[in-house]
C-alpha angles and dihedrals in degrees: 000000000000112000116236118254113249124234088245093056092048092053098055093099089060094051089046093056091045089054090050091051098047094044089045092051093047093086087053090053092050090052093050093043096054086055086074108021140037114266092249091053093047088053094045090053090047096057095037095053089043092049090049090054095050096042089053091055090045087059095045093052093040096237127157133235117232114277104194115102089214091058091047088049092054094043090054089060090044090049088053097051099033104040121003099045102037095041088054096046092051088050093050092043093054090060085073110018130052120261089243091061093047088051091052092046089054088061092066091072093096089053094051087047093056095045093048093043093063088065102032103038114049093191092056108077121172122246123211090259092055094046089049088052092050090051090046094050093052092046084057091050089056092047091054090049093049092237090178088061093052092257090288111171095024125102104226098195092056093044093048088051092051089047086046090054093053089049089055089058090054093048091045096051094047089051092050089049092054100041109026105034109126096017108154097234130102122257088243091055095046094047094048091051092047093050088046090055092046090054090053091050094053094039086064097044103038096066091051093059104027140047122233111265117255095208134019110222110213101229095051093044093053090047091055088046093053092042090055105033095041111019097040103024112034094026088063090056093047092050095050091048092051096047090050090047107040103015133259096273095060093037091054090059088085085080089074096053096048095075091048094053095040090054095047092048093047094051097038101042103022095033091228115176118252120198120195096255092062098065092036093051091046092057091051090048090052092048090053094049091051090053094052090050093044124095126205115251110262111254117244111260114238117261110257115255118249109276093014116132117252134199 
């Protein structure tokens, strides 16, 4: 008998689309936020609003934050590499590069992850397919940047910051995989603690490099609120729900929709210029990222010969 599909299972494509939209628009929110606030202030508001959303849900669900000092120590490192540092780098990058380019740079994270996993994770050895994907992905980056033109018209510092932010994600997830796998806490609890730590880190650093705003323009403020509450708070919950429901492989495909939405939003709403090499390079990057995440089909084992022992 085939079990009936629950309403929740049938509704996953809608939540998948919502997650793609929220994260795709995050780069537009960053650009708008930096028009009224310093980049570190945008990042601090982002993680603070996100932490508030998750902590409120922790209270409603009567969940508990981790208690082990060791877990909190590892989460402090994870908060730095997965939240505080990459969010800040993206905010600084968008002072000089379009949100479309920042969204495309974000798509290189799987490429960095594959390259680093070869060194950091001994059990994760690359296949020819994944090495080809890595090479194809970085060819796409060169296409986006217009390497044949000597990178003219592209701010290399801002682009390097955006690529560095994507590298941070890869470093952070490898660290989490090595140190926090199997920790007996819910994803909601761990994410809330991580964002709380990122907020504390930025609350210490931001006053050292910025002055307190004298006024709070409404549009940038709303952009920072949306970036935090939606793109960093509710998006975490949607992502973890999708991973549990449809599996990590399908859920991770959201990565390939983010640059498409970020590009469409930047062009349509911010009137950012788009040359031919940007979408072409983005497609090459996404194809390379897809190859690095793919696995060859397992070969069919040969049938045992008559009379041979079987397991």
